[in-house]
C-alpha positions as CSV (number, residue, x, y, z in Angstrom):
1,M,170.7,158.1,127.3
2,T,167.9,157.5,124.8
3,T,164.4,157.3,126.2
4,S,161.5,155.5,124.5
5,N,157.8,155.8,125.4
6,Y,155.8,152.7,125.5
7,F,152.2,151.7,125.6
8,N,151.3,148.9,128.0
9,L,148.9,146.5,126.3
10,A,147.7,145.2,129.6
11,D,144.7,143.3,128.3
12,S,146.8,140.9,126.2
13,K,146.7,137.2,126.9
14,F,149.2,134.6,125.7
15,L,149.2,131.0,124.6
16,S,151.6,128.7,123.0
17,I,151.2,126.0,120.3
18,S,153.9,123.3,120.4
19,G,154.4,119.9,119.0
20,E,155.6,118.5,115.6
21,D,152.3,119.3,113.8
22,R,152.1,122.9,115.0
23,G,152.9,124.6,111.7
24,N,150.5,122.6,109.6
25,F,147.8,122.8,112.3
26,L,147.8,126.6,112.3
27,Q,148.3,126.9,108.5
28,D,145.0,125.1,108.0
29,L,143.1,127.4,110.3
30,I,144.4,131.0,110.2
31,T,144.1,133.8,107.6
32,N,147.8,134.5,107.3
33,D,150.7,132.3,106.2
34,I,152.4,130.7,109.2
35,H,155.6,130.2,107.1
36,K,156.2,134.0,107.2
37,C,156.7,133.8,110.9
38,D,160.0,133.1,112.5
39,S,162.0,134.1,115.7
40,T,162.3,137.8,114.6
41,N,159.3,138.3,112.4
42,S,155.7,138.1,113.7
43,I,152.6,137.8,111.7
44,Y,149.2,139.2,112.4
45,S,146.3,136.9,111.7
46,C,142.7,135.9,112.6
47,L,140.6,132.9,113.2
48,L,137.2,132.9,111.5
49,T,134.0,130.9,111.6
50,P,133.3,128.7,108.5
51,Q,131.0,131.5,107.4
52,G,134.0,133.9,107.4
53,K,132.9,135.8,110.5
54,F,135.5,137.1,113.0
55,I,136.4,135.0,116.1
56,A,139.7,136.4,117.2
57,D,142.8,138.3,116.0
58,F,146.3,137.7,117.2
59,F,150.0,138.1,116.7
60,I,152.2,135.0,116.3
61,I,156.0,134.6,116.6
62,D,158.1,131.5,116.5
63,H,159.8,131.0,119.8
64,E,161.7,128.1,121.3
65,N,160.1,125.3,119.3
66,S,156.6,126.7,119.7
67,Y,154.4,129.4,118.3
68,L,153.7,132.1,120.9
69,I,150.3,133.8,120.3
70,E,149.2,137.1,121.7
71,T,145.4,137.9,121.7
72,H,143.1,140.2,123.6
73,K,141.7,138.8,126.9
74,K,138.2,139.2,125.5
75,F,138.9,136.6,122.8
76,A,141.3,134.3,124.6
77,E,138.9,131.7,125.9
78,D,137.0,131.4,122.6
79,L,140.3,131.1,120.7
80,I,141.6,128.4,122.9
81,N,138.3,126.4,122.8
82,K,138.2,126.6,119.0
83,L,141.8,125.5,118.7
84,K,141.1,122.5,120.9
85,I,138.1,121.6,118.8
86,Y,140.2,121.7,115.6
87,K,143.1,119.8,117.2
88,L,141.6,116.3,116.6
89,R,144.6,114.0,116.2
90,A,147.2,116.7,115.4
91,K,150.3,116.3,117.5
92,V,150.1,119.7,119.1
93,E,149.9,121.0,122.6
94,I,147.9,124.2,123.5
95,N,149.0,125.9,126.7
96,I,148.2,129.2,128.4
97,V,151.3,131.4,129.1
98,N,150.9,133.7,132.1
99,D,154.4,135.2,132.6
100,L,154.5,137.7,129.8
101,L,153.7,141.4,129.2
102,S,153.1,143.1,125.8
103,L,154.3,146.6,125.0
104,S,154.1,148.8,122.0
105,I,157.1,151.1,121.3
106,I,156.5,153.6,118.4
107,E,159.8,155.3,118.4
108,N,163.1,153.6,117.3
109,N,165.4,152.8,120.1
110,D,168.7,151.4,118.8
111,L,169.6,150.0,122.1
112,L,166.6,147.7,122.3
113,Q,167.2,144.2,121.1
114,S,165.9,140.7,121.6
115,E,167.6,139.0,124.6
116,A,166.8,136.3,127.1
117,D,163.9,138.2,128.7
118,I,162.7,140.2,125.6
119,L,161.1,139.3,122.3
120,L,161.4,142.4,120.0
121,F,159.8,142.6,116.6
122,K,158.2,145.0,114.1
123,D,154.4,145.4,114.4
124,P,153.4,143.7,111.2
125,R,150.2,145.8,110.7
126,N,151.6,149.1,109.9
127,D,155.1,150.8,109.9
128,K,153.7,153.7,111.9
129,L,153.1,151.3,114.9
130,G,156.8,150.7,115.4
131,N,157.8,147.7,117.4
132,K,156.2,145.3,119.8
133,I,157.9,143.7,122.8
134,F,157.0,140.6,124.8
135,V,158.8,140.8,128.1
136,A,158.9,138.4,131.1
137,K,156.8,139.9,133.9
138,N,159.4,139.4,136.6
139,K,162.0,141.1,134.5
140,F,159.9,144.1,133.3
141,K,161.1,146.7,135.9
142,E,164.7,145.7,135.2
143,I,164.2,146.1,131.4
144,E,162.3,149.3,131.8
145,K,165.2,150.8,133.8
146,K,167.9,149.3,131.6
147,Y,166.5,150.8,128.3
148,N,165.0,153.9,129.9
149,L,161.4,153.1,128.9
150,I,158.7,155.5,130.0
151,E,155.0,154.5,129.9
152,D,152.8,156.8,127.7
153,N,149.1,157.6,127.9
154,F,147.2,154.7,126.3
155,E,144.8,157.3,124.7
156,K,147.5,158.1,122.2
157,Y,147.7,154.5,121.1
158,R,143.9,154.4,120.5
159,E,144.1,157.6,118.5
160,L,147.0,156.3,116.5
161,L,145.0,153.2,115.6
162,I,142.0,155.1,114.5
163,K,144.0,157.6,112.4
164,N,145.6,154.7,110.5
165,L,142.3,152.7,110.1
166,I,143.5,149.9,112.3
167,P,140.6,148.3,114.3
168,F,140.9,148.1,118.1
169,S,139.3,144.7,117.8
170,S,138.0,144.3,121.3
171,E,135.9,147.4,120.8
172,D,135.3,147.6,117.1
173,L,134.6,144.0,116.1
174,I,131.8,141.6,117.1
175,Q,132.5,137.9,117.3
176,D,130.5,135.7,114.9
177,K,129.3,138.8,113.0
178,S,132.1,141.1,111.8
179,L,133.7,140.5,108.4
180,L,137.4,141.2,107.8
181,L,137.3,143.0,104.6
182,E,134.7,145.5,105.9
183,N,137.1,146.2,108.7
184,N,140.3,146.9,106.7
185,F,142.1,143.7,107.7
186,D,143.3,143.2,104.1
187,K,145.1,146.5,104.4
188,I,146.9,145.7,107.7
189,N,148.6,142.4,106.6
190,A,146.2,140.0,108.3
191,I,145.3,138.0,105.2
192,D,147.5,136.1,102.8
193,W,145.7,135.7,99.5
194,E,148.2,133.2,98.1
195,K,148.1,130.5,100.8
196,G,145.8,127.5,100.6
197,C,142.5,127.0,102.4
198,Y,141.8,128.1,105.9
199,V,138.6,128.3,107.9
200,G,136.3,131.0,106.3
201,Q,138.6,131.4,103.3
202,E,135.9,130.8,100.7
203,I,133.6,133.6,101.9
204,T,136.5,136.0,102.4
205,A,137.9,135.3,98.9
206,R,134.5,135.6,97.3
207,M,134.0,139.1,98.8
208,K,137.3,140.2,97.3
209,Y,137.3,138.6,93.9
210,R,133.6,139.1,93.1
211,A,133.6,142.7,94.3
212,L,130.9,142.0,96.9
213,L,132.2,144.5,99.4
214,K,129.7,147.4,99.7
215,K,130.8,149.0,103.0
216,S,134.0,149.5,105.0
217,I,135.3,151.4,108.0
218,R,136.5,155.0,107.8
219,A,138.0,157.3,110.5
220,V,135.8,160.3,111.2
221,E,136.3,163.4,113.3
222,I,133.5,164.5,115.7
223,I,133.2,168.2,114.9
224,S,130.4,168.8,117.4
225,G,128.2,166.8,119.7
226,H,128.7,163.2,120.7
227,V,128.2,159.7,119.3
228,N,127.4,156.2,120.5
229,R,127.9,152.8,118.9
230,G,125.2,152.1,116.4
231,N,124.2,155.7,115.8
232,Q,122.9,156.1,112.2
233,I,125.0,158.4,110.0
234,N,123.3,160.4,107.4
235,F,124.3,162.5,104.3
236,N,121.6,164.7,102.7
237,Q,119.1,162.9,104.9
238,N,120.0,159.5,103.6
239,K,121.6,156.7,105.7
240,V,125.2,156.1,104.6
241,G,126.4,154.2,107.6
242,E,126.7,153.9,111.4
243,I,129.1,154.5,114.3
244,I,131.2,151.5,115.3
245,S,133.2,153.0,118.1
246,S,134.4,156.4,119.3
247,F,137.3,157.7,121.3
248,N,137.7,161.3,122.4
249,K,136.9,163.3,119.2
250,L,137.5,160.5,116.8
251,A,135.3,157.6,115.7
252,I,135.3,154.5,113.5
253,A,132.4,154.5,111.2
254,M,131.1,151.8,108.8
255,L,130.2,153.6,105.6
256,K,128.9,152.7,102.2
257,I,132.1,152.7,100.0
258,E,131.0,154.7,97.0
259,E,129.2,157.3,99.0
260,A,132.2,157.7,101.4
261,K,134.6,158.2,98.5
262,S,132.6,161.2,97.2
263,I,131.9,162.6,100.6
264,F,135.6,162.5,101.5
265,L,136.8,164.0,98.2
266,N,134.3,166.9,98.4
267,K,134.9,167.4,102.1
268,E,131.2,167.1,102.9
269,I,129.7,166.9,106.4
270,L,128.0,163.9,107.8
271,K,125.4,163.9,110.6
272,T,123.9,161.8,113.3
273,E,121.1,162.8,115.5
274,S,123.5,164.4,118.0
275,A,126.7,165.1,116.1
276,T,128.3,166.5,112.9
277,L,131.2,164.5,111.5
278,K,133.8,164.6,108.7
279,I,135.8,161.8,107.2
280,V,139.5,162.1,107.9
281,C,140.7,158.9,106.2
């Protein structure tokens, strides 16, 4: 029987948005187009401040006359509170969902399919991330056995994200400070440039269309030494960026765009006070 390794996204929290105004309500708020979402296709999106700063990222799928939203537990309370503020007179209900687990399955498993206790869909951020599964907690062991699912080391998931320049938002982003375009969200299908207005849209669009983006994230390998968040990164004794997060021998760095292009093409070495680095993507 085919086996599939999975990553347990244990820090996920779920909420649902129901009611006749649910589509228009979310469409006016989030960075992606809610109309791309249905019962088999999820969207990845964000909620921003009016100044275009990050509040939360999440997956949305249409399920049983409501939108089911998965976010990280770090952002869940702020996300719910903001949605309630924006609710006003909209005919929507916002509820916490406590009976689901979220899994990531990278390899294909032809036996897996959506059923009563499973929501299966492609991870919309990047094809290399395979599928996501939402499964009822009280059915998880049964599903795990039925489809021969084997839990994998979560470190591999973190490394996969870094190598594909996909932020691990709970570690890499700062609420009310981080900007989406600096953090590659336009490359991981989190923003729809054709939809109408949403909260923070003006600032986000201005950065794109007026070429205001001066720095962005890169994946770097730690050749020697160690790094910490905020460490200054230098090239030829000039500051070119800083460390955002690190995991094992990989790190996410925020680097000046033009300098990083040249450094990467010429395979140059970067330095912090305690480490040497090279850009891998």
